[in-house]
mmCIF entry with sequence, helices, sheets and N, C-alpha, C, O atoms, coordinates in Angstrom:
data_MODEL
# 
_entry.id   MODEL 
# 
_entity.id                         1 
_entity.type                       polymer 
_entity.pdbx_number_of_molecules   1 
# 
_entity_poly.entity_id                      1 
_entity_poly.type                           'polypeptide(L)' 
_entity_poly.nstd_linkage                   no 
_entity_poly.nstd_monomer                   no 
_entity_poly.pdbx_seq_one_letter_code       MGAKTGLLVYADGDVPGLLRRVGTADLDRTVTMMRRLYPGEGRHTVERSEILTA 
_entity_poly.pdbx_seq_one_letter_code_can   MGAKTGLLVYADGDVPGLLRRVGTADLDRTVTMMRRLYPGEGRHTVERSEILTA 
_entity_poly.pdbx_strand_id                 A 
# 
loop_
_entity_poly_seq.entity_id 
_entity_poly_seq.num 
_entity_poly_seq.mon_id 
_entity_poly_seq.hetero 
1 1  MET n 
1 2  GLY n 
1 3  ALA n 
1 4  LYS n 
1 5  THR n 
1 6  GLY n 
1 7  LEU n 
1 8  LEU n 
1 9  VAL n 
1 10 TYR n 
1 11 ALA n 
1 12 ASP n 
1 13 GLY n 
1 14 ASP n 
1 15 VAL n 
1 16 PRO n 
1 17 GLY n 
1 18 LEU n 
1 19 LEU n 
1 20 ARG n 
1 21 ARG n 
1 22 VAL n 
1 23 GLY n 
1 24 THR n 
1 25 ALA n 
1 26 ASP n 
1 27 LEU n 
1 28 ASP n 
1 29 ARG n 
1 30 THR n 
1 31 VAL n 
1 32 THR n 
1 33 MET n 
1 34 MET n 
1 35 ARG n 
1 36 ARG n 
1 37 LEU n 
1 38 TYR n 
1 39 PRO n 
1 40 GLY n 
1 41 GLU n 
1 42 GLY n 
1 43 ARG n 
1 44 HIS n 
1 45 THR n 
1 46 VAL n 
1 47 GLU n 
1 48 ARG n 
1 49 SER n 
1 50 GLU n 
1 51 ILE n 
1 52 LEU n 
1 53 THR n 
1 54 ALA n 
# 
_struct_asym.id          A 
_struct_asym.entity_id   1 
# 
loop_
_struct_conf.conf_type_id 
_struct_conf.id 
_struct_conf.pdbx_PDB_helix_id 
_struct_conf.beg_label_comp_id 
_struct_conf.beg_label_asym_id 
_struct_conf.beg_label_seq_id 
_struct_conf.pdbx_beg_PDB_ins_code 
_struct_conf.end_label_comp_id 
_struct_conf.end_label_asym_id 
_struct_conf.end_label_seq_id 
_struct_conf.pdbx_end_PDB_ins_code 
_struct_conf.beg_auth_comp_id 
_struct_conf.beg_auth_asym_id 
_struct_conf.beg_auth_seq_id 
_struct_conf.end_auth_comp_id 
_struct_conf.end_auth_asym_id 
_struct_conf.end_auth_seq_id 
_struct_conf.pdbx_PDB_helix_class 
_struct_conf.details 
_struct_conf.pdbx_PDB_helix_length 
HELX_P HELX_P1 AA1 VAL A 15 ? ARG A 21 ? VAL A 15 ARG A 21 1 ? 7  
HELX_P HELX_P2 AA2 LEU A 27 ? LEU A 37 ? LEU A 27 LEU A 37 1 ? 11 
# 
_struct_conf_type.id          HELX_P 
_struct_conf_type.criteria    ? 
_struct_conf_type.reference   ? 
# 
loop_
_atom_site.group_PDB 
_atom_site.id 
_atom_site.type_symbol 
_atom_site.label_atom_id 
_atom_site.label_alt_id 
_atom_site.label_comp_id 
_atom_site.label_asym_id 
_atom_site.label_entity_id 
_atom_site.label_seq_id 
_atom_site.pdbx_PDB_ins_code 
_atom_site.Cartn_x 
_atom_site.Cartn_y 
_atom_site.Cartn_z 
_atom_site.occupancy 
_atom_site.B_iso_or_equiv 
_atom_site.pdbx_formal_charge 
_atom_site.auth_seq_id 
_atom_site.auth_comp_id 
_atom_site.auth_asym_id 
_atom_site.auth_atom_id 
_atom_site.pdbx_PDB_model_num 
ATOM 1   N N  . MET A 1 1  ? -9.560  4.309  27.104 1.00 0.00 ? 1  MET A N  1 
ATOM 2   C CA . MET A 1 1  ? -9.567  3.376  25.972 1.00 0.00 ? 1  MET A CA 1 
ATOM 3   C C  . MET A 1 1  ? -8.386  3.526  25.199 1.00 0.00 ? 1  MET A C  1 
ATOM 4   O O  . MET A 1 1  ? -7.992  4.679  25.023 1.00 0.00 ? 1  MET A O  1 
ATOM 5   N N  . GLY A 1 2  ? -7.750  2.594  24.706 1.00 0.00 ? 2  GLY A N  1 
ATOM 6   C CA . GLY A 1 2  ? -6.599  2.787  23.752 1.00 0.00 ? 2  GLY A CA 1 
ATOM 7   C C  . GLY A 1 2  ? -6.805  1.878  22.561 1.00 0.00 ? 2  GLY A C  1 
ATOM 8   O O  . GLY A 1 2  ? -7.667  1.000  22.576 1.00 0.00 ? 2  GLY A O  1 
ATOM 9   N N  . ALA A 1 3  ? -6.032  2.087  21.561 1.00 0.00 ? 3  ALA A N  1 
ATOM 10  C CA . ALA A 1 3  ? -6.077  1.308  20.326 1.00 0.00 ? 3  ALA A CA 1 
ATOM 11  C C  . ALA A 1 3  ? -4.729  0.655  20.202 1.00 0.00 ? 3  ALA A C  1 
ATOM 12  O O  . ALA A 1 3  ? -3.704  1.224  20.578 1.00 0.00 ? 3  ALA A O  1 
ATOM 13  N N  . LYS A 1 4  ? -4.741  -0.492 19.693 1.00 0.00 ? 4  LYS A N  1 
ATOM 14  C CA . LYS A 1 4  ? -3.484  -1.238 19.328 1.00 0.00 ? 4  LYS A CA 1 
ATOM 15  C C  . LYS A 1 4  ? -3.449  -1.480 17.769 1.00 0.00 ? 4  LYS A C  1 
ATOM 16  O O  . LYS A 1 4  ? -4.394  -1.953 17.138 1.00 0.00 ? 4  LYS A O  1 
ATOM 17  N N  . THR A 1 5  ? -2.306  -1.118 17.259 1.00 0.00 ? 5  THR A N  1 
ATOM 18  C CA . THR A 1 5  ? -2.116  -1.305 15.863 1.00 0.00 ? 5  THR A CA 1 
ATOM 19  C C  . THR A 1 5  ? -0.938  -2.080 15.583 1.00 0.00 ? 5  THR A C  1 
ATOM 20  O O  . THR A 1 5  ? 0.085   -1.880 16.239 1.00 0.00 ? 5  THR A O  1 
ATOM 21  N N  . GLY A 1 6  ? -0.984  -2.988 14.629 1.00 0.00 ? 6  GLY A N  1 
ATOM 22  C CA . GLY A 1 6  ? 0.147   -3.770 14.202 1.00 0.00 ? 6  GLY A CA 1 
ATOM 23  C C  . GLY A 1 6  ? 0.357   -3.684 12.686 1.00 0.00 ? 6  GLY A C  1 
ATOM 24  O O  . GLY A 1 6  ? -0.579  -3.546 11.899 1.00 0.00 ? 6  GLY A O  1 
ATOM 25  N N  . LEU A 1 7  ? 1.571   -3.769 12.345 1.00 0.00 ? 7  LEU A N  1 
ATOM 26  C CA . LEU A 1 7  ? 2.042   -3.685 10.881 1.00 0.00 ? 7  LEU A CA 1 
ATOM 27  C C  . LEU A 1 7  ? 2.802   -4.916 10.513 1.00 0.00 ? 7  LEU A C  1 
ATOM 28  O O  . LEU A 1 7  ? 3.674   -5.367 11.255 1.00 0.00 ? 7  LEU A O  1 
ATOM 29  N N  . LEU A 1 8  ? 2.489   -5.447 9.409  1.00 0.00 ? 8  LEU A N  1 
ATOM 30  C CA . LEU A 1 8  ? 3.319   -6.565 8.910  1.00 0.00 ? 8  LEU A CA 1 
ATOM 31  C C  . LEU A 1 8  ? 3.936   -5.839 7.528  1.00 0.00 ? 8  LEU A C  1 
ATOM 32  O O  . LEU A 1 8  ? 3.209   -5.361 6.657  1.00 0.00 ? 8  LEU A O  1 
ATOM 33  N N  . VAL A 1 9  ? 5.168   -5.838 7.485  1.00 0.00 ? 9  VAL A N  1 
ATOM 34  C CA . VAL A 1 9  ? 5.896   -4.977 6.479  1.00 0.00 ? 9  VAL A CA 1 
ATOM 35  C C  . VAL A 1 9  ? 6.849   -5.846 5.688  1.00 0.00 ? 9  VAL A C  1 
ATOM 36  O O  . VAL A 1 9  ? 7.677   -6.579 6.231  1.00 0.00 ? 9  VAL A O  1 
ATOM 37  N N  . TYR A 1 10 ? 6.695   -5.732 4.375  1.00 0.00 ? 10 TYR A N  1 
ATOM 38  C CA . TYR A 1 10 ? 7.750   -6.462 3.425  1.00 0.00 ? 10 TYR A CA 1 
ATOM 39  C C  . TYR A 1 10 ? 8.422   -5.364 2.689  1.00 0.00 ? 10 TYR A C  1 
ATOM 40  O O  . TYR A 1 10 ? 7.785   -4.568 1.998  1.00 0.00 ? 10 TYR A O  1 
ATOM 41  N N  . ALA A 1 11 ? 9.789   -5.320 2.846  1.00 0.00 ? 11 ALA A N  1 
ATOM 42  C CA . ALA A 1 11 ? 10.506  -4.308 2.216  1.00 0.00 ? 11 ALA A CA 1 
ATOM 43  C C  . ALA A 1 11 ? 11.826  -4.766 1.863  1.00 0.00 ? 11 ALA A C  1 
ATOM 44  O O  . ALA A 1 11 ? 12.349  -5.729 2.424  1.00 0.00 ? 11 ALA A O  1 
ATOM 45  N N  . ASP A 1 12 ? 12.458  -4.002 0.812  1.00 0.00 ? 12 ASP A N  1 
ATOM 46  C CA . ASP A 1 12 ? 13.857  -4.349 0.348  1.00 0.00 ? 12 ASP A CA 1 
ATOM 47  C C  . ASP A 1 12 ? 14.756  -3.461 1.118  1.00 0.00 ? 12 ASP A C  1 
ATOM 48  O O  . ASP A 1 12 ? 15.337  -2.547 0.533  1.00 0.00 ? 12 ASP A O  1 
ATOM 49  N N  . GLY A 1 13 ? 14.911  -3.657 2.372  1.00 0.00 ? 13 GLY A N  1 
ATOM 50  C CA . GLY A 1 13 ? 15.865  -2.768 3.203  1.00 0.00 ? 13 GLY A CA 1 
ATOM 51  C C  . GLY A 1 13 ? 15.433  -2.835 4.663  1.00 0.00 ? 13 GLY A C  1 
ATOM 52  O O  . GLY A 1 13 ? 14.572  -3.599 5.097  1.00 0.00 ? 13 GLY A O  1 
ATOM 53  N N  . ASP A 1 14 ? 16.115  -1.965 5.358  1.00 0.00 ? 14 ASP A N  1 
ATOM 54  C CA . ASP A 1 14 ? 15.885  -1.785 6.825  1.00 0.00 ? 14 ASP A CA 1 
ATOM 55  C C  . ASP A 1 14 ? 14.597  -0.944 6.985  1.00 0.00 ? 14 ASP A C  1 
ATOM 56  O O  . ASP A 1 14 ? 14.620  0.241  6.650  1.00 0.00 ? 14 ASP A O  1 
ATOM 57  N N  . VAL A 1 15 ? 13.536  -1.477 7.458  1.00 0.00 ? 15 VAL A N  1 
ATOM 58  C CA . VAL A 1 15 ? 12.233  -0.858 7.564  1.00 0.00 ? 15 VAL A CA 1 
ATOM 59  C C  . VAL A 1 15 ? 12.244  0.458  8.407  1.00 0.00 ? 15 VAL A C  1 
ATOM 60  O O  . VAL A 1 15 ? 11.668  1.456  7.975  1.00 0.00 ? 15 VAL A O  1 
ATOM 61  N N  . PRO A 1 16 ? 12.829  0.465  9.482  1.00 0.00 ? 16 PRO A N  1 
ATOM 62  C CA . PRO A 1 16 ? 12.790  1.770  10.267 1.00 0.00 ? 16 PRO A CA 1 
ATOM 63  C C  . PRO A 1 16 ? 13.613  2.909  9.456  1.00 0.00 ? 16 PRO A C  1 
ATOM 64  O O  . PRO A 1 16 ? 13.247  4.085  9.448  1.00 0.00 ? 16 PRO A O  1 
ATOM 65  N N  . GLY A 1 17 ? 14.608  2.502  8.869  1.00 0.00 ? 17 GLY A N  1 
ATOM 66  C CA . GLY A 1 17 ? 15.383  3.463  8.061  1.00 0.00 ? 17 GLY A CA 1 
ATOM 67  C C  . GLY A 1 17 ? 14.595  3.984  6.886  1.00 0.00 ? 17 GLY A C  1 
ATOM 68  O O  . GLY A 1 17 ? 14.660  5.168  6.557  1.00 0.00 ? 17 GLY A O  1 
ATOM 69  N N  . LEU A 1 18 ? 13.856  3.105  6.260  1.00 0.00 ? 18 LEU A N  1 
ATOM 70  C CA . LEU A 1 18 ? 12.982  3.492  5.091  1.00 0.00 ? 18 LEU A CA 1 
ATOM 71  C C  . LEU A 1 18 ? 11.874  4.354  5.471  1.00 0.00 ? 18 LEU A C  1 
ATOM 72  O O  . LEU A 1 18 ? 11.528  5.305  4.771  1.00 0.00 ? 18 LEU A O  1 
ATOM 73  N N  . LEU A 1 19 ? 11.235  3.996  6.712  1.00 0.00 ? 19 LEU A N  1 
ATOM 74  C CA . LEU A 1 19 ? 10.138  4.885  7.160  1.00 0.00 ? 19 LEU A CA 1 
ATOM 75  C C  . LEU A 1 19 ? 10.671  6.236  7.557  1.00 0.00 ? 19 LEU A C  1 
ATOM 76  O O  . LEU A 1 19 ? 9.929   7.198  7.354  1.00 0.00 ? 19 LEU A O  1 
ATOM 77  N N  . ARG A 1 20 ? 11.782  6.429  8.062  1.00 0.00 ? 20 ARG A N  1 
ATOM 78  C CA . ARG A 1 20 ? 12.352  7.726  8.387  1.00 0.00 ? 20 ARG A CA 1 
ATOM 79  C C  . ARG A 1 20 ? 12.555  8.549  7.200  1.00 0.00 ? 20 ARG A C  1 
ATOM 80  O O  . ARG A 1 20 ? 12.604  9.772  7.335  1.00 0.00 ? 20 ARG A O  1 
ATOM 81  N N  . ARG A 1 21 ? 12.683  7.989  6.006  1.00 0.00 ? 21 ARG A N  1 
ATOM 82  C CA . ARG A 1 21 ? 12.908  8.783  4.680  1.00 0.00 ? 21 ARG A CA 1 
ATOM 83  C C  . ARG A 1 21 ? 11.465  9.148  4.050  1.00 0.00 ? 21 ARG A C  1 
ATOM 84  O O  . ARG A 1 21 ? 11.418  9.957  3.123  1.00 0.00 ? 21 ARG A O  1 
ATOM 85  N N  . VAL A 1 22 ? 10.449  8.631  4.485  1.00 0.00 ? 22 VAL A N  1 
ATOM 86  C CA . VAL A 1 22 ? 9.093   8.846  3.909  1.00 0.00 ? 22 VAL A CA 1 
ATOM 87  C C  . VAL A 1 22 ? 8.766   10.357 4.026  1.00 0.00 ? 22 VAL A C  1 
ATOM 88  O O  . VAL A 1 22 ? 8.983   10.969 5.071  1.00 0.00 ? 22 VAL A O  1 
ATOM 89  N N  . GLY A 1 23 ? 8.245   10.931 2.941  1.00 0.00 ? 23 GLY A N  1 
ATOM 90  C CA . GLY A 1 23 ? 7.951   12.300 3.003  1.00 0.00 ? 23 GLY A CA 1 
ATOM 91  C C  . GLY A 1 23 ? 6.451   12.462 3.423  1.00 0.00 ? 23 GLY A C  1 
ATOM 92  O O  . GLY A 1 23 ? 5.834   11.529 3.938  1.00 0.00 ? 23 GLY A O  1 
ATOM 93  N N  . THR A 1 24 ? 5.926   13.610 3.196  1.00 0.00 ? 24 THR A N  1 
ATOM 94  C CA . THR A 1 24 ? 4.507   13.930 3.483  1.00 0.00 ? 24 THR A CA 1 
ATOM 95  C C  . THR A 1 24 ? 3.689   13.268 2.596  1.00 0.00 ? 24 THR A C  1 
ATOM 96  O O  . THR A 1 24 ? 4.072   13.181 1.430  1.00 0.00 ? 24 THR A O  1 
ATOM 97  N N  . ALA A 1 25 ? 2.486   12.714 2.967  1.00 0.00 ? 25 ALA A N  1 
ATOM 98  C CA . ALA A 1 25 ? 1.585   12.055 2.140  1.00 0.00 ? 25 ALA A CA 1 
ATOM 99  C C  . ALA A 1 25 ? 0.914   12.955 1.194  1.00 0.00 ? 25 ALA A C  1 
ATOM 100 O O  . ALA A 1 25 ? 0.581   14.096 1.515  1.00 0.00 ? 25 ALA A O  1 
ATOM 101 N N  . ASP A 1 26 ? 0.698   12.417 -0.049 1.00 0.00 ? 26 ASP A N  1 
ATOM 102 C CA . ASP A 1 26 ? -0.012  13.300 -1.029 1.00 0.00 ? 26 ASP A CA 1 
ATOM 103 C C  . ASP A 1 26 ? -1.484  13.059 -0.933 1.00 0.00 ? 26 ASP A C  1 
ATOM 104 O O  . ASP A 1 26 ? -1.943  11.950 -1.209 1.00 0.00 ? 26 ASP A O  1 
ATOM 105 N N  . LEU A 1 27 ? -2.250  14.063 -0.547 1.00 0.00 ? 27 LEU A N  1 
ATOM 106 C CA . LEU A 1 27 ? -3.623  13.938 -0.276 1.00 0.00 ? 27 LEU A CA 1 
ATOM 107 C C  . LEU A 1 27 ? -4.437  13.331 -1.429 1.00 0.00 ? 27 LEU A C  1 
ATOM 108 O O  . LEU A 1 27 ? -5.190  12.366 -1.296 1.00 0.00 ? 27 LEU A O  1 
ATOM 109 N N  . ASP A 1 28 ? -4.208  13.996 -2.578 1.00 0.00 ? 28 ASP A N  1 
ATOM 110 C CA . ASP A 1 28 ? -4.934  13.458 -3.835 1.00 0.00 ? 28 ASP A CA 1 
ATOM 111 C C  . ASP A 1 28 ? -4.614  12.122 -4.140 1.00 0.00 ? 28 ASP A C  1 
ATOM 112 O O  . ASP A 1 28 ? -5.549  11.381 -4.446 1.00 0.00 ? 28 ASP A O  1 
ATOM 113 N N  . ARG A 1 29 ? -3.407  11.650 -4.113 1.00 0.00 ? 29 ARG A N  1 
ATOM 114 C CA . ARG A 1 29 ? -3.081  10.179 -4.300 1.00 0.00 ? 29 ARG A CA 1 
ATOM 115 C C  . ARG A 1 29 ? -3.603  9.347  -3.228 1.00 0.00 ? 29 ARG A C  1 
ATOM 116 O O  . ARG A 1 29 ? -3.893  8.182  -3.501 1.00 0.00 ? 29 ARG A O  1 
ATOM 117 N N  . THR A 1 30 ? -3.759  9.778  -2.061 1.00 0.00 ? 30 THR A N  1 
ATOM 118 C CA . THR A 1 30 ? -4.294  8.906  -0.883 1.00 0.00 ? 30 THR A CA 1 
ATOM 119 C C  . THR A 1 30 ? -5.809  8.739  -1.194 1.00 0.00 ? 30 THR A C  1 
ATOM 120 O O  . THR A 1 30 ? -6.319  7.619  -1.164 1.00 0.00 ? 30 THR A O  1 
ATOM 121 N N  . VAL A 1 31 ? -6.513  9.834  -1.488 1.00 0.00 ? 31 VAL A N  1 
ATOM 122 C CA . VAL A 1 31 ? -7.893  9.741  -1.745 1.00 0.00 ? 31 VAL A CA 1 
ATOM 123 C C  . VAL A 1 31 ? -8.184  8.833  -2.883 1.00 0.00 ? 31 VAL A C  1 
ATOM 124 O O  . VAL A 1 31 ? -9.105  8.025  -2.764 1.00 0.00 ? 31 VAL A O  1 
ATOM 125 N N  . THR A 1 32 ? -7.449  8.893  -4.034 1.00 0.00 ? 32 THR A N  1 
ATOM 126 C CA . THR A 1 32 ? -7.607  8.062  -5.137 1.00 0.00 ? 32 THR A CA 1 
ATOM 127 C C  . THR A 1 32 ? -7.385  6.573  -4.727 1.00 0.00 ? 32 THR A C  1 
ATOM 128 O O  . THR A 1 32 ? -8.185  5.712  -5.093 1.00 0.00 ? 32 THR A O  1 
ATOM 129 N N  . MET A 1 33 ? -6.266  6.265  -3.946 1.00 0.00 ? 33 MET A N  1 
ATOM 130 C CA . MET A 1 33 ? -6.054  4.895  -3.479 1.00 0.00 ? 33 MET A CA 1 
ATOM 131 C C  . MET A 1 33 ? -7.284  4.352  -2.635 1.00 0.00 ? 33 MET A C  1 
ATOM 132 O O  . MET A 1 33 ? -7.752  3.223  -2.783 1.00 0.00 ? 33 MET A O  1 
ATOM 133 N N  . MET A 1 34 ? -7.733  5.264  -1.760 1.00 0.00 ? 34 MET A N  1 
ATOM 134 C CA . MET A 1 34 ? -8.841  4.760  -0.887 1.00 0.00 ? 34 MET A CA 1 
ATOM 135 C C  . MET A 1 34 ? -10.065 4.480  -1.687 1.00 0.00 ? 34 MET A C  1 
ATOM 136 O O  . MET A 1 34 ? -10.763 3.495  -1.446 1.00 0.00 ? 34 MET A O  1 
ATOM 137 N N  . ARG A 1 35 ? -10.327 5.297  -2.602 1.00 0.00 ? 35 ARG A N  1 
ATOM 138 C CA . ARG A 1 35 ? -11.487 5.076  -3.564 1.00 0.00 ? 35 ARG A CA 1 
ATOM 139 C C  . ARG A 1 35 ? -11.445 3.752  -4.293 1.00 0.00 ? 35 ARG A C  1 
ATOM 140 O O  . ARG A 1 35 ? -12.443 3.044  -4.427 1.00 0.00 ? 35 ARG A O  1 
ATOM 141 N N  . ARG A 1 36 ? -10.216 3.441  -4.770 1.00 0.00 ? 36 ARG A N  1 
ATOM 142 C CA . ARG A 1 36 ? -9.956  2.222  -5.440 1.00 0.00 ? 36 ARG A CA 1 
ATOM 143 C C  . ARG A 1 36 ? -10.140 1.025  -4.556 1.00 0.00 ? 36 ARG A C  1 
ATOM 144 O O  . ARG A 1 36 ? -10.759 0.025  -4.919 1.00 0.00 ? 36 ARG A O  1 
ATOM 145 N N  . LEU A 1 37 ? -9.556  1.173  -3.338 1.00 0.00 ? 37 LEU A N  1 
ATOM 146 C CA . LEU A 1 37 ? -9.634  -0.011 -2.402 1.00 0.00 ? 37 LEU A CA 1 
ATOM 147 C C  . LEU A 1 37 ? -11.057 -0.207 -1.784 1.00 0.00 ? 37 LEU A C  1 
ATOM 148 O O  . LEU A 1 37 ? -11.431 -1.345 -1.504 1.00 0.00 ? 37 LEU A O  1 
ATOM 149 N N  . TYR A 1 38 ? -11.777 0.769  -1.588 1.00 0.00 ? 38 TYR A N  1 
ATOM 150 C CA . TYR A 1 38 ? -13.004 0.674  -1.023 1.00 0.00 ? 38 TYR A CA 1 
ATOM 151 C C  . TYR A 1 38 ? -14.157 1.491  -1.839 1.00 0.00 ? 38 TYR A C  1 
ATOM 152 O O  . TYR A 1 38 ? -14.680 2.499  -1.362 1.00 0.00 ? 38 TYR A O  1 
ATOM 153 N N  . PRO A 1 39 ? -14.486 0.985  -3.052 1.00 0.00 ? 39 PRO A N  1 
ATOM 154 C CA . PRO A 1 39 ? -15.411 1.597  -3.968 1.00 0.00 ? 39 PRO A CA 1 
ATOM 155 C C  . PRO A 1 39 ? -16.769 1.578  -3.260 1.00 0.00 ? 39 PRO A C  1 
ATOM 156 O O  . PRO A 1 39 ? -17.105 0.656  -2.517 1.00 0.00 ? 39 PRO A O  1 
ATOM 157 N N  . GLY A 1 40 ? -17.518 2.628  -3.525 1.00 0.00 ? 40 GLY A N  1 
ATOM 158 C CA . GLY A 1 40 ? -18.843 2.728  -2.948 1.00 0.00 ? 40 GLY A CA 1 
ATOM 159 C C  . GLY A 1 40 ? -18.983 3.136  -1.614 1.00 0.00 ? 40 GLY A C  1 
ATOM 160 O O  . GLY A 1 40 ? -20.112 3.423  -1.215 1.00 0.00 ? 40 GLY A O  1 
ATOM 161 N N  . GLU A 1 41 ? -17.880 3.220  -0.749 1.00 0.00 ? 41 GLU A N  1 
ATOM 162 C CA . GLU A 1 41 ? -17.873 3.668  0.580  1.00 0.00 ? 41 GLU A CA 1 
ATOM 163 C C  . GLU A 1 41 ? -17.992 5.122  0.617  1.00 0.00 ? 41 GLU A C  1 
ATOM 164 O O  . GLU A 1 41 ? -17.458 5.823  -0.243 1.00 0.00 ? 41 GLU A O  1 
ATOM 165 N N  . GLY A 1 42 ? -18.691 5.611  1.607  1.00 0.00 ? 42 GLY A N  1 
ATOM 166 C CA . GLY A 1 42 ? -18.806 7.017  1.781  1.00 0.00 ? 42 GLY A CA 1 
ATOM 167 C C  . GLY A 1 42 ? -17.541 7.610  2.496  1.00 0.00 ? 42 GLY A C  1 
ATOM 168 O O  . GLY A 1 42 ? -17.244 7.226  3.628  1.00 0.00 ? 42 GLY A O  1 
ATOM 169 N N  . ARG A 1 43 ? -16.845 8.489  1.869  1.00 0.00 ? 43 ARG A N  1 
ATOM 170 C CA . ARG A 1 43 ? -15.669 9.135  2.391  1.00 0.00 ? 43 ARG A CA 1 
ATOM 171 C C  . ARG A 1 43 ? -15.710 10.697 2.265  1.00 0.00 ? 43 ARG A C  1 
ATOM 172 O O  . ARG A 1 43 ? -16.296 11.279 1.352  1.00 0.00 ? 43 ARG A O  1 
ATOM 173 N N  . HIS A 1 44 ? -15.073 11.272 3.208  1.00 0.00 ? 44 HIS A N  1 
ATOM 174 C CA . HIS A 1 44 ? -14.870 12.673 3.197  1.00 0.00 ? 44 HIS A CA 1 
ATOM 175 C C  . HIS A 1 44 ? -13.598 13.081 3.710  1.00 0.00 ? 44 HIS A C  1 
ATOM 176 O O  . HIS A 1 44 ? -13.055 12.398 4.579  1.00 0.00 ? 44 HIS A O  1 
ATOM 177 N N  . THR A 1 45 ? -13.060 14.130 3.262  1.00 0.00 ? 45 THR A N  1 
ATOM 178 C CA . THR A 1 45 ? -11.753 14.622 3.736  1.00 0.00 ? 45 THR A CA 1 
ATOM 179 C C  . THR A 1 45 ? -11.974 15.614 4.877  1.00 0.00 ? 45 THR A C  1 
ATOM 180 O O  . THR A 1 45 ? -12.974 16.331 4.911  1.00 0.00 ? 45 THR A O  1 
ATOM 181 N N  . VAL A 1 46 ? -11.102 15.636 5.728  1.00 0.00 ? 46 VAL A N  1 
ATOM 182 C CA . VAL A 1 46 ? -11.009 16.694 6.840  1.00 0.00 ? 46 VAL A CA 1 
ATOM 183 C C  . VAL A 1 46 ? -9.847  17.505 6.756  1.00 0.00 ? 46 VAL A C  1 
ATOM 184 O O  . VAL A 1 46 ? -8.903  17.194 6.030  1.00 0.00 ? 46 VAL A O  1 
ATOM 185 N N  . GLU A 1 47 ? -9.861  18.542 7.468  1.00 0.00 ? 47 GLU A N  1 
ATOM 186 C CA . GLU A 1 47 ? -8.735  19.413 7.555  1.00 0.00 ? 47 GLU A CA 1 
ATOM 187 C C  . GLU A 1 47 ? -7.386  18.713 8.023  1.00 0.00 ? 47 GLU A C  1 
ATOM 188 O O  . GLU A 1 47 ? -7.460  17.905 8.949  1.00 0.00 ? 47 GLU A O  1 
ATOM 189 N N  . ARG A 1 48 ? -6.335  18.942 7.517  1.00 0.00 ? 48 ARG A N  1 
ATOM 190 C CA . ARG A 1 48 ? -4.906  18.279 7.828  1.00 0.00 ? 48 ARG A CA 1 
ATOM 191 C C  . ARG A 1 48 ? -4.735  18.607 9.213  1.00 0.00 ? 48 ARG A C  1 
ATOM 192 O O  . ARG A 1 48 ? -5.071  19.692 9.688  1.00 0.00 ? 48 ARG A O  1 
ATOM 193 N N  . SER A 1 49 ? -4.149  17.554 9.940  1.00 0.00 ? 49 SER A N  1 
ATOM 194 C CA . SER A 1 49 ? -3.818  17.780 11.353 1.00 0.00 ? 49 SER A CA 1 
ATOM 195 C C  . SER A 1 49 ? -2.650  16.910 11.644 1.00 0.00 ? 49 SER A C  1 
ATOM 196 O O  . SER A 1 49 ? -2.355  15.985 10.888 1.00 0.00 ? 49 SER A O  1 
ATOM 197 N N  . GLU A 1 50 ? -1.951  17.191 12.763 1.00 0.00 ? 50 GLU A N  1 
ATOM 198 C CA . GLU A 1 50 ? -0.799  16.433 13.234 1.00 0.00 ? 50 GLU A CA 1 
ATOM 199 C C  . GLU A 1 50 ? -1.200  15.593 14.385 1.00 0.00 ? 50 GLU A C  1 
ATOM 200 O O  . GLU A 1 50 ? -1.946  16.042 15.256 1.00 0.00 ? 50 GLU A O  1 
ATOM 201 N N  . ILE A 1 51 ? -0.721  14.366 14.419 1.00 0.00 ? 51 ILE A N  1 
ATOM 202 C CA . ILE A 1 51 ? -0.879  13.516 15.475 1.00 0.00 ? 51 ILE A CA 1 
ATOM 203 C C  . ILE A 1 51 ? 0.383   13.439 16.379 1.00 0.00 ? 51 ILE A C  1 
ATOM 204 O O  . ILE A 1 51 ? 1.424   12.942 15.949 1.00 0.00 ? 51 ILE A O  1 
ATOM 205 N N  . LEU A 1 52 ? 0.282   13.910 17.566 1.00 0.00 ? 52 LEU A N  1 
ATOM 206 C CA . LEU A 1 52 ? 1.416   14.032 18.435 1.00 0.00 ? 52 LEU A CA 1 
ATOM 207 C C  . LEU A 1 52 ? 1.243   13.193 19.609 1.00 0.00 ? 52 LEU A C  1 
ATOM 208 O O  . LEU A 1 52 ? 0.122   13.078 20.105 1.00 0.00 ? 52 LEU A O  1 
ATOM 209 N N  . THR A 1 53 ? 2.346   12.542 20.143 1.00 0.00 ? 53 THR A N  1 
ATOM 210 C CA . THR A 1 53 ? 2.310   11.719 21.327 1.00 0.00 ? 53 THR A CA 1 
ATOM 211 C C  . THR A 1 53 ? 3.027   12.512 22.438 1.00 0.00 ? 53 THR A C  1 
ATOM 212 O O  . THR A 1 53 ? 3.942   13.299 22.194 1.00 0.00 ? 53 THR A O  1 
ATOM 213 N N  . ALA A 1 54 ? 2.566   12.262 23.641 1.00 0.00 ? 54 ALA A N  1 
ATOM 214 C CA . ALA A 1 54 ? 3.165   12.977 24.836 1.00 0.00 ? 54 ALA A CA 1 
ATOM 215 C C  . ALA A 1 54 ? 4.231   12.223 25.327 1.00 0.00 ? 54 ALA A C  1 
ATOM 216 O O  . ALA A 1 54 ? 4.869   12.617 26.303 1.00 0.00 ? 54 ALA A O  1 
# 
């Protein structure tokens, strides 16, 4: 089984170049955003991991 993901991006610049400059996500800010987007949903954090492709 595989998953397919698509992105629709609006940006002021070259998207691949902008994405290459993105730093590490801030866990606290991400958790806050998810709670605001999905209030009342059960969420829990897990240990940080890396997603690697072969």
